[in-house]
CHARMM-style PDB file with segment names, atoms N, HN, CA, C and O in Angstrom:
ATOM      1  N   MET     1     -41.784 -12.604  -7.861  1.00  0.00      PROA
ATOM      2  CA  MET     1     -41.133 -11.572  -8.394  1.00  0.00      PROA
ATOM      3  C   MET     1     -39.753 -11.344  -7.817  1.00  0.00      PROA
ATOM      4  O   MET     1     -39.618 -10.680  -6.790  1.00  0.00      PROA
ATOM      5  N   GLY     2     -38.741 -11.871  -8.444  1.00  0.00      PROA
ATOM      6  HN  GLY     2     -38.850 -12.411  -9.279  1.00  0.00      PROA
ATOM      7  CA  GLY     2     -37.311 -11.801  -7.881  1.00  0.00      PROA
ATOM      8  C   GLY     2     -36.537 -10.729  -8.600  1.00  0.00      PROA
ATOM      9  O   GLY     2     -36.864 -10.255  -9.688  1.00  0.00      PROA
ATOM     10  N   THR     3     -35.531 -10.408  -7.926  1.00  0.00      PROA
ATOM     11  HN  THR     3     -35.266 -10.794  -7.042  1.00  0.00      PROA
ATOM     12  CA  THR     3     -34.584  -9.487  -8.392  1.00  0.00      PROA
ATOM     13  C   THR     3     -33.209 -10.237  -8.772  1.00  0.00      PROA
ATOM     14  O   THR     3     -32.598 -10.905  -7.938  1.00  0.00      PROA
ATOM     15  N   ASN     4     -32.806 -10.081 -10.001  1.00  0.00      PROA
ATOM     16  HN  ASN     4     -33.303  -9.538 -10.679  1.00  0.00      PROA
ATOM     17  CA  ASN     4     -31.562 -10.611 -10.453  1.00  0.00      PROA
ATOM     18  C   ASN     4     -30.404  -9.795 -10.057  1.00  0.00      PROA
ATOM     19  O   ASN     4     -30.313  -8.670 -10.549  1.00  0.00      PROA
ATOM     20  N   VAL     5     -29.505 -10.209  -9.235  1.00  0.00      PROA
ATOM     21  HN  VAL     5     -29.579 -11.122  -8.835  1.00  0.00      PROA
ATOM     22  CA  VAL     5     -28.411  -9.549  -8.830  1.00  0.00      PROA
ATOM     23  C   VAL     5     -27.126 -10.153  -9.383  1.00  0.00      PROA
ATOM     24  O   VAL     5     -26.868 -11.344  -9.213  1.00  0.00      PROA
ATOM     25  N   LYS     6     -26.362  -9.365 -10.012  1.00  0.00      PROA
ATOM     26  HN  LYS     6     -26.572  -8.397 -10.150  1.00  0.00      PROA
ATOM     27  CA  LYS     6     -25.186  -9.828 -10.592  1.00  0.00      PROA
ATOM     28  C   LYS     6     -24.006  -9.322  -9.738  1.00  0.00      PROA
ATOM     29  O   LYS     6     -23.885  -8.167  -9.329  1.00  0.00      PROA
ATOM     30  N   THR     7     -23.169 -10.323  -9.528  1.00  0.00      PROA
ATOM     31  HN  THR     7     -23.267 -11.261  -9.861  1.00  0.00      PROA
ATOM     32  CA  THR     7     -21.959  -9.992  -8.684  1.00  0.00      PROA
ATOM     33  C   THR     7     -20.806  -9.874  -9.734  1.00  0.00      PROA
ATOM     34  O   THR     7     -20.610 -10.668 -10.654  1.00  0.00      PROA
ATOM     35  N   ILE     8     -20.046  -8.713  -9.438  1.00  0.00      PROA
ATOM     36  HN  ILE     8     -20.204  -8.068  -8.691  1.00  0.00      PROA
ATOM     37  CA  ILE     8     -18.989  -8.570 -10.277  1.00  0.00      PROA
ATOM     38  C   ILE     8     -17.663  -8.888  -9.500  1.00  0.00      PROA
ATOM     39  O   ILE     8     -17.465  -8.474  -8.359  1.00  0.00      PROA
ATOM     40  N   GLU     9     -16.767  -9.659 -10.208  1.00  0.00      PROA
ATOM     41  HN  GLU     9     -16.928  -9.996 -11.136  1.00  0.00      PROA
ATOM     42  CA  GLU     9     -15.532 -10.015  -9.589  1.00  0.00      PROA
ATOM     43  C   GLU     9     -14.549  -8.823  -9.712  1.00  0.00      PROA
ATOM     44  O   GLU     9     -14.272  -8.347 -10.814  1.00  0.00      PROA
ATOM     45  N   LYS    10     -14.050  -8.371  -8.600  1.00  0.00      PROA
ATOM     46  HN  LYS    10     -14.275  -8.757  -7.705  1.00  0.00      PROA
ATOM     47  CA  LYS    10     -13.108  -7.236  -8.680  1.00  0.00      PROA
ATOM     48  C   LYS    10     -11.754  -7.784  -9.064  1.00  0.00      PROA
ATOM     49  O   LYS    10     -11.376  -8.895  -8.691  1.00  0.00      PROA
ATOM     50  N   GLU    11     -10.993  -6.926  -9.864  1.00  0.00      PROA
ATOM     51  HN  GLU    11     -11.301  -6.024 -10.167  1.00  0.00      PROA
ATOM     52  CA  GLU    11      -9.652  -7.291 -10.110  1.00  0.00      PROA
ATOM     53  C   GLU    11      -8.729  -6.754  -8.991  1.00  0.00      PROA
ATOM     54  O   GLU    11      -7.709  -7.368  -8.677  1.00  0.00      PROA
ATOM     55  N   PHE    12      -9.088  -5.633  -8.410  1.00  0.00      PROA
ATOM     56  HN  PHE    12      -9.916  -5.133  -8.665  1.00  0.00      PROA
ATOM     57  CA  PHE    12      -8.381  -5.002  -7.385  1.00  0.00      PROA
ATOM     58  C   PHE    12      -9.303  -4.538  -6.242  1.00  0.00      PROA
ATOM     59  O   PHE    12     -10.241  -3.767  -6.447  1.00  0.00      PROA
ATOM     60  N   ASP    13      -8.996  -5.045  -5.016  1.00  0.00      PROA
ATOM     61  HN  ASP    13      -8.234  -5.672  -4.850  1.00  0.00      PROA
ATOM     62  CA  ASP    13      -9.882  -4.687  -3.904  1.00  0.00      PROA
ATOM     63  C   ASP    13      -9.166  -3.662  -3.091  1.00  0.00      PROA
ATOM     64  O   ASP    13      -8.353  -4.052  -2.254  1.00  0.00      PROA
ATOM     65  N   SER    14      -9.382  -2.430  -3.250  1.00  0.00      PROA
ATOM     66  HN  SER    14     -10.042  -2.113  -3.931  1.00  0.00      PROA
ATOM     67  CA  SER    14      -8.664  -1.277  -2.643  1.00  0.00      PROA
ATOM     68  C   SER    14      -8.855  -1.289  -1.112  1.00  0.00      PROA
ATOM     69  O   SER    14      -7.907  -0.941  -0.408  1.00  0.00      PROA
ATOM     70  N   VAL    15     -10.004  -1.661  -0.563  1.00  0.00      PROA
ATOM     71  HN  VAL    15     -10.774  -1.944  -1.135  1.00  0.00      PROA
ATOM     72  CA  VAL    15     -10.156  -1.699   0.902  1.00  0.00      PROA
ATOM     73  C   VAL    15      -9.375  -2.825   1.476  1.00  0.00      PROA
ATOM     74  O   VAL    15      -8.713  -2.610   2.491  1.00  0.00      PROA
ATOM     75  N   LYS    16      -9.384  -4.009   0.931  1.00  0.00      PROA
ATOM     76  HN  LYS    16      -9.922  -4.185   0.106  1.00  0.00      PROA
ATOM     77  CA  LYS    16      -8.466  -5.069   1.411  1.00  0.00      PROA
ATOM     78  C   LYS    16      -7.045  -4.684   1.324  1.00  0.00      PROA
ATOM     79  O   LYS    16      -6.280  -4.906   2.262  1.00  0.00      PROA
ATOM     80  N   THR    17      -6.670  -4.125   0.249  1.00  0.00      PROA
ATOM     81  HN  THR    17      -7.292  -3.944  -0.514  1.00  0.00      PROA
ATOM     82  CA  THR    17      -5.176  -3.685   0.168  1.00  0.00      PROA
ATOM     83  C   THR    17      -4.838  -2.613   1.177  1.00  0.00      PROA
ATOM     84  O   THR    17      -3.743  -2.673   1.736  1.00  0.00      PROA
ATOM     85  N   PHE    18      -5.672  -1.649   1.454  1.00  0.00      PROA
ATOM     86  HN  PHE    18      -6.561  -1.601   1.000  1.00  0.00      PROA
ATOM     87  CA  PHE    18      -5.367  -0.578   2.367  1.00  0.00      PROA
ATOM     88  C   PHE    18      -5.341  -1.075   3.671  1.00  0.00      PROA
ATOM     89  O   PHE    18      -4.447  -0.697   4.428  1.00  0.00      PROA
ATOM     90  N   ARG    19      -6.269  -1.943   4.081  1.00  0.00      PROA
ATOM     91  HN  ARG    19      -6.996  -2.250   3.466  1.00  0.00      PROA
ATOM     92  CA  ARG    19      -6.234  -2.613   5.449  1.00  0.00      PROA
ATOM     93  C   ARG    19      -4.937  -3.385   5.664  1.00  0.00      PROA
ATOM     94  O   ARG    19      -4.398  -3.371   6.770  1.00  0.00      PROA
ATOM     95  N   ALA    20      -4.417  -4.066   4.625  1.00  0.00      PROA
ATOM     96  HN  ALA    20      -4.855  -4.078   3.726  1.00  0.00      PROA
ATOM     97  CA  ALA    20      -3.284  -4.921   4.753  1.00  0.00      PROA
ATOM     98  C   ALA    20      -2.096  -3.998   5.001  1.00  0.00      PROA
ATOM     99  O   ALA    20      -1.248  -4.296   5.842  1.00  0.00      PROA
ATOM    100  N   ILE    21      -2.023  -2.822   4.240  1.00  0.00      PROA
ATOM    101  HN  ILE    21      -2.713  -2.581   3.557  1.00  0.00      PROA
ATOM    102  CA  ILE    21      -0.912  -1.902   4.371  1.00  0.00      PROA
ATOM    103  C   ILE    21      -0.943  -1.296   5.794  1.00  0.00      PROA
ATOM    104  O   ILE    21       0.117  -1.123   6.395  1.00  0.00      PROA
ATOM    105  N   LYS    22      -2.074  -0.987   6.318  1.00  0.00      PROA
ATOM    106  HN  LYS    22      -2.935  -1.127   5.829  1.00  0.00      PROA
ATOM    107  CA  LYS    22      -2.203  -0.374   7.601  1.00  0.00      PROA
ATOM    108  C   LYS    22      -1.757  -1.339   8.689  1.00  0.00      PROA
ATOM    109  O   LYS    22      -1.038  -0.968   9.616  1.00  0.00      PROA
ATOM    110  N   GLU    23      -2.212  -2.621   8.551  1.00  0.00      PROA
ATOM    111  HN  GLU    23      -2.796  -2.923   7.798  1.00  0.00      PROA
ATOM    112  CA  GLU    23      -1.699  -3.626   9.517  1.00  0.00      PROA
ATOM    113  C   GLU    23      -0.230  -3.824   9.501  1.00  0.00      PROA
ATOM    114  O   GLU    23       0.376  -3.988  10.560  1.00  0.00      PROA
ATOM    115  N   LYS    24       0.417  -3.818   8.274  1.00  0.00      PROA
ATOM    116  HN  LYS    24      -0.075  -3.685   7.413  1.00  0.00      PROA
ATOM    117  CA  LYS    24       1.854  -3.912   8.282  1.00  0.00      PROA
ATOM    118  C   LYS    24       2.568  -2.749   8.904  1.00  0.00      PROA
ATOM    119  O   LYS    24       3.518  -2.933   9.665  1.00  0.00      PROA
ATOM    120  N   ILE    25       2.138  -1.582   8.599  1.00  0.00      PROA
ATOM    121  HN  ILE    25       1.367  -1.432   7.981  1.00  0.00      PROA
ATOM    122  CA  ILE    25       2.666  -0.426   9.267  1.00  0.00      PROA
ATOM    123  C   ILE    25       2.545  -0.347  10.818  1.00  0.00      PROA
ATOM    124  O   ILE    25       3.433   0.061  11.566  1.00  0.00      PROA
ATOM    125  N   SER    26       1.352  -0.785  11.179  1.00  0.00      PROA
ATOM    126  HN  SER    26       0.630  -1.117  10.571  1.00  0.00      PROA
ATOM    127  CA  SER    26       1.176  -0.867  12.625  1.00  0.00      PROA
ATOM    128  C   SER    26       2.098  -1.836  13.385  1.00  0.00      PROA
ATOM    129  O   SER    26       2.607  -1.549  14.469  1.00  0.00      PROA
ATOM    130  N   LYS    27       2.292  -3.101  12.686  1.00  0.00      PROA
ATOM    131  HN  LYS    27       1.879  -3.333  11.806  1.00  0.00      PROA
ATOM    132  CA  LYS    27       3.207  -4.008  13.277  1.00  0.00      PROA
ATOM    133  C   LYS    27       4.672  -3.523  13.188  1.00  0.00      PROA
ATOM    134  O   LYS    27       5.461  -3.835  14.080  1.00  0.00      PROA
ATOM    135  N   ASP    28       5.036  -2.806  12.189  1.00  0.00      PROA
ATOM    136  HN  ASP    28       4.395  -2.553  11.465  1.00  0.00      PROA
ATOM    137  CA  ASP    28       6.405  -2.279  11.981  1.00  0.00      PROA
ATOM    138  C   ASP    28       6.778  -1.135  13.042  1.00  0.00      PROA
ATOM    139  O   ASP    28       7.907  -1.054  13.526  1.00  0.00      PROA
ATOM    140  N   ILE    29       5.774  -0.291  13.348  1.00  0.00      PROA
ATOM    141  HN  ILE    29       4.857  -0.357  12.954  1.00  0.00      PROA
ATOM    142  CA  ILE    29       6.138   0.805  14.229  1.00  0.00      PROA
ATOM    143  C   ILE    29       5.657   0.631  15.639  1.00  0.00      PROA
ATOM    144  O   ILE    29       5.691   1.578  16.425  1.00  0.00      PROA
ATOM    145  N   PHE    30       5.212  -0.549  15.979  1.00  0.00      PROA
ATOM    146  HN  PHE    30       5.184  -1.318  15.341  1.00  0.00      PROA
ATOM    147  CA  PHE    30       4.820  -0.910  17.330  1.00  0.00      PROA
ATOM    148  C   PHE    30       5.978  -0.589  18.246  1.00  0.00      PROA
ATOM    149  O   PHE    30       7.084  -1.037  17.941  1.00  0.00      PROA
ATOM    150  N   GLN    31       5.847   0.088  19.259  1.00  0.00      PROA
ATOM    151  HN  GLN    31       4.949   0.451  19.507  1.00  0.00      PROA
ATOM    152  CA  GLN    31       6.765   0.402  20.301  1.00  0.00      PROA
ATOM    153  C   GLN    31       8.043   1.388  19.823  1.00  0.00      PROA
ATOM    154  O   GLN    31       9.106   1.489  20.437  1.00  0.00      PROA
ATOM    155  N   MET    32       7.734   2.001  18.744  1.00  0.00      PROA
ATOM    156  HN  MET    32       6.871   1.919  18.245  1.00  0.00      PROA
ATOM    157  CA  MET    32       8.751   2.982  18.261  1.00  0.00      PROA
ATOM    158  C   MET    32       8.425   4.326  18.862  1.00  0.00      PROA
ATOM    159  O   MET    32       7.276   4.638  19.174  1.00  0.00      PROA
ATOM    160  N   THR    33       9.553   5.173  19.026  1.00  0.00      PROA
ATOM    161  HN  THR    33      10.487   4.920  18.772  1.00  0.00      PROA
ATOM    162  CA  THR    33       9.339   6.435  19.509  1.00  0.00      PROA
ATOM    163  C   THR    33       8.916   7.355  18.309  1.00  0.00      PROA
ATOM    164  O   THR    33       8.995   6.888  17.173  1.00  0.00      PROA
ATOM    165  N   LEU    34       8.497   8.567  18.494  1.00  0.00      PROA
ATOM    166  HN  LEU    34       8.433   8.946  19.417  1.00  0.00      PROA
ATOM    167  CA  LEU    34       7.997   9.435  17.428  1.00  0.00      PROA
ATOM    168  C   LEU    34       9.156   9.732  16.484  1.00  0.00      PROA
ATOM    169  O   LEU    34       8.906   9.694  15.279  1.00  0.00      PROA
ATOM    170  N   PRO    35      10.309  10.003  16.857  1.00  0.00      PROA
ATOM    171  CA  PRO    35      11.473  10.254  15.888  1.00  0.00      PROA
ATOM    172  C   PRO    35      11.705   8.966  14.985  1.00  0.00      PROA
ATOM    173  O   PRO    35      11.901   9.023  13.771  1.00  0.00      PROA
ATOM    174  N   GLN    36      11.659   7.807  15.726  1.00  0.00      PROA
ATOM    175  HN  GLN    36      11.501   7.760  16.712  1.00  0.00      PROA
ATOM    176  CA  GLN    36      11.788   6.578  14.886  1.00  0.00      PROA
ATOM    177  C   GLN    36      10.682   6.276  13.902  1.00  0.00      PROA
ATOM    178  O   GLN    36      10.906   5.749  12.813  1.00  0.00      PROA
ATOM    179  N   ILE    37       9.439   6.639  14.335  1.00  0.00      PROA
ATOM    180  HN  ILE    37       9.257   7.068  15.220  1.00  0.00      PROA
ATOM    181  CA  ILE    37       8.361   6.639  13.311  1.00  0.00      PROA
ATOM    182  C   ILE    37       8.565   7.475  12.226  1.00  0.00      PROA
ATOM    183  O   ILE    37       8.453   7.049  11.077  1.00  0.00      PROA
ATOM    184  N   LYS    38       8.877   8.710  12.497  1.00  0.00      PROA
ATOM    185  HN  LYS    38       8.968   9.056  13.430  1.00  0.00      PROA
ATOM    186  CA  LYS    38       9.219   9.707  11.359  1.00  0.00      PROA
ATOM    187  C   LYS    38      10.222   9.139  10.395  1.00  0.00      PROA
ATOM    188  O   LYS    38      10.046   9.155   9.177  1.00  0.00      PROA
ATOM    189  N   GLU    39      11.287   8.634  10.990  1.00  0.00      PROA
ATOM    190  HN  GLU    39      11.430   8.620  11.980  1.00  0.00      PROA
ATOM    191  CA  GLU    39      12.349   8.091  10.122  1.00  0.00      PROA
ATOM    192  C   GLU    39      11.941   6.942   9.323  1.00  0.00      PROA
ATOM    193  O   GLU    39      12.347   6.802   8.169  1.00  0.00      PROA
ATOM    194  N   TYR    40      11.118   6.076   9.916  1.00  0.00      PROA
ATOM    195  HN  TYR    40      10.789   6.190  10.853  1.00  0.00      PROA
ATOM    196  CA  TYR    40      10.500   4.821   9.227  1.00  0.00      PROA
ATOM    197  C   TYR    40       9.605   5.362   8.035  1.00  0.00      PROA
ATOM    198  O   TYR    40       9.728   4.870   6.913  1.00  0.00      PROA
ATOM    199  N   LEU    41       8.747   6.329   8.281  1.00  0.00      PROA
ATOM    200  HN  LEU    41       8.647   6.728   9.193  1.00  0.00      PROA
ATOM    201  CA  LEU    41       7.967   6.770   7.154  1.00  0.00      PROA
ATOM    202  C   LEU    41       8.696   7.442   6.154  1.00  0.00      PROA
ATOM    203  O   LEU    41       8.340   7.318   4.982  1.00  0.00      PROA
ATOM    204  N   GLN    42       9.686   8.150   6.458  1.00  0.00      PROA
ATOM    205  HN  GLN    42       9.975   8.251   7.410  1.00  0.00      PROA
ATOM    206  CA  GLN    42      10.515   8.873   5.450  1.00  0.00      PROA
ATOM    207  C   GLN    42      11.200   7.833   4.602  1.00  0.00      PROA
ATOM    208  O   GLN    42      11.266   8.001   3.384  1.00  0.00      PROA
ATOM    209  N   LYS    43      11.725   6.745   5.191  1.00  0.00      PROA
ATOM    210  HN  LYS    43      11.671   6.608   6.181  1.00  0.00      PROA
ATOM    211  CA  LYS    43      12.372   5.667   4.321  1.00  0.00      PROA
ATOM    212  C   LYS    43      11.376   4.938   3.526  1.00  0.00      PROA
ATOM    213  O   LYS    43      11.676   4.530   2.403  1.00  0.00      PROA
ATOM    214  N   GLN    44      10.182   4.740   4.044  1.00  0.00      PROA
ATOM    215  HN  GLN    44       9.939   5.071   4.956  1.00  0.00      PROA
ATOM    216  CA  GLN    44       9.140   3.967   3.309  1.00  0.00      PROA
ATOM    217  C   GLN    44       8.664   4.752   2.152  1.00  0.00      PROA
ATOM    218  O   GLN    44       8.275   4.147   1.154  1.00  0.00      PROA
ATOM    219  N   LYS    45       8.658   6.116   2.194  1.00  0.00      PROA
ATOM    220  HN  LYS    45       8.974   6.607   3.005  1.00  0.00      PROA
ATOM    221  CA  LYS    45       8.146   6.938   1.112  1.00  0.00      PROA
ATOM    222  C   LYS    45       8.968   6.714  -0.199  1.00  0.00      PROA
ATOM    223  O   LYS    45       8.462   6.872  -1.310  1.00  0.00      PROA
ATOM    224  N   PHE    46      10.308   6.325   0.005  1.00  0.00      PROA
ATOM    225  HN  PHE    46      10.719   6.197   0.908  1.00  0.00      PROA
ATOM    226  CA  PHE    46      11.132   6.138  -1.179  1.00  0.00      PROA
ATOM    227  C   PHE    46      11.148   4.577  -1.547  1.00  0.00      PROA
ATOM    228  O   PHE    46      11.650   4.204  -2.607  1.00  0.00      PROA
ATOM    229  N   ASN    47      10.664   3.815  -0.770  1.00  0.00      PROA
ATOM    230  HN  ASN    47      10.256   4.118   0.091  1.00  0.00      PROA
ATOM    231  CA  ASN    47      10.633   2.285  -1.087  1.00  0.00      PROA
ATOM    232  C   ASN    47       9.359   1.818  -1.843  1.00  0.00      PROA
ATOM    233  O   ASN    47       9.331   0.719  -2.397  1.00  0.00      PROA
ATOM    234  N   THR    48       8.348   2.639  -1.855  1.00  0.00      PROA
ATOM    235  HN  THR    48       8.370   3.532  -1.406  1.00  0.00      PROA
ATOM    236  CA  THR    48       7.145   2.264  -2.496  1.00  0.00      PROA
ATOM    237  C   THR    48       7.107   2.462  -4.112  1.00  0.00      PROA
ATOM    238  O   THR    48       7.608   3.485  -4.579  1.00  0.00      PROA
ATOM    239  N   PRO    49       6.570   1.581  -4.889  1.00  0.00      PROA
ATOM    240  CA  PRO    49       6.672   1.768  -6.286  1.00  0.00      PROA
ATOM    241  C   PRO    49       5.667   2.940  -6.676  1.00  0.00      PROA
ATOM    242  O   PRO    49       4.607   3.069  -6.064  1.00  0.00      PROA
ATOM    243  N   CYS    50       5.988   3.682  -7.585  1.00  0.00      PROA
ATOM    244  HN  CYS    50       6.849   3.577  -8.082  1.00  0.00      PROA
ATOM    245  CA  CYS    50       5.225   4.817  -8.005  1.00  0.00      PROA
ATOM    246  C   CYS    50       4.265   4.448  -9.079  1.00  0.00      PROA
ATOM    247  O   CYS    50       4.700   3.873 -10.077  1.00  0.00      PROA
ATOM    248  N   SER    51       2.920   4.743  -8.961  1.00  0.00      PROA
ATOM    249  HN  SER    51       2.567   5.210  -8.151  1.00  0.00      PROA
ATOM    250  CA  SER    51       1.860   4.260  -9.926  1.00  0.00      PROA
ATOM    251  C   SER    51       1.843   5.273 -11.059  1.00  0.00      PROA
ATOM    252  O   SER    51       1.155   4.981 -12.037  1.00  0.00      PROA
ATOM    253  N   ALA    52       2.472   6.367 -11.061  1.00  0.00      PROA
ATOM    254  HN  ALA    52       3.031   6.604 -10.267  1.00  0.00      PROA
ATOM    255  CA  ALA    52       2.361   7.343 -12.110  1.00  0.00      PROA
ATOM    256  C   ALA    52       3.190   7.040 -13.411  1.00  0.00      PROA
ATOM    257  OT1 ALA    52       3.155   7.821 -14.361  1.00  0.00      PROA
TER     258      ALA     52
END
């Protein structure tokens, strides 16, 4: 008596994407001061494509 398990291929893996984004930010802000980090985040806010 076996169970049939279907695997669904994801078109978009949000966890994988989020981890990649976090890793990139961590590398970019490594050894920055708090004011530099704030400036970096402010600039990045306007560089990301809007999904709306």
